[in-house]
Structures are given as structure tokens and as C-alpha cells.
C-alpha positions as CSV (number, residue, x, y, z in Angstrom):
1,X,1.1,-30.7,16.5
2,X,3.4,-27.9,17.6
3,X,4.9,-27.7,14.1
4,X,1.5,-27.2,12.5
5,X,0.7,-24.4,14.9
6,X,4.1,-22.7,14.3
7,X,3.7,-23.0,10.5
8,X,0.1,-21.5,10.7
9,X,1.3,-18.6,12.9
10,X,4.3,-18.0,10.6
11,X,2.1,-18.0,7.5
12,X,-0.5,-15.6,9.1
13,X,2.3,-13.2,10.2
14,X,3.8,-13.1,6.7
15,X,0.4,-12.5,5.0
16,X,-0.5,-9.7,7.5
17,X,2.8,-8.1,6.9
18,X,2.5,-8.3,3.1
19,X,-1.0,-6.8,3.3
20,X,0.1,-3.9,5.4
21,X,3.0,-3.2,3.1
22,X,0.6,-3.3,0.1
23,X,-1.8,-0.9,1.8
24,X,1.0,1.6,2.6
25,X,2.4,1.4,-1.0
26,X,-1.1,1.8,-2.5
27,X,-1.9,4.8,-0.2
28,X,1.4,6.4,-1.3
29,X,0.6,6.0,-5.0
30,X,-2.9,7.4,-4.5
31,X,-1.6,10.4,-2.6
32,X,1.0,11.0,-5.4
33,X,-1.6,10.7,-8.1
34,X,-3.8,13.3,-6.3
35,X,-0.8,15.7,-6.0
36,X,0.0,15.2,-9.7
37,X,-3.6,15.9,-10.7
38,X,-3.4,19.1,-8.8
39,X,-0.2,20.1,-10.6
40,X,-1.8,19.3,-14.0
41,X,-4.9,21.3,-13.2
42,X,-2.8,24.3,-12.1
43,X,-0.7,24.2,-15.3
44,X,-3.9,23.9,-17.4
45,X,-5.4,26.9,-15.7
46,X,-2.3,29.0,-16.4
47,X,-2.4,28.2,-20.1
């Protein structure tokens, strides 16, 4: 019984950690994309 509980807690912990890592990485990519779009717009306006 205890082993099932430990495996469940371990699995939940890993899945939550992976989700948080995914969110942080996705937010970083979105922020970089917005910054890049701003740079492209600025260079287009200078043309």
C-alpha cells in the first residue's frame, strides 16, 4: 500500500515539474518572438 502511494506521489511530482519547465520554456520563446517581431518592424520602417 505504501509503495503505491509513493509511486503516485513520485509520478505527480515529476509531471508537475515537467509542466512548469515546459511553461517557462514556452514563455521564454514567446517573449523572444515578440522581441524579434519588434526588431523586424523597426528595420522595415527604416527601409
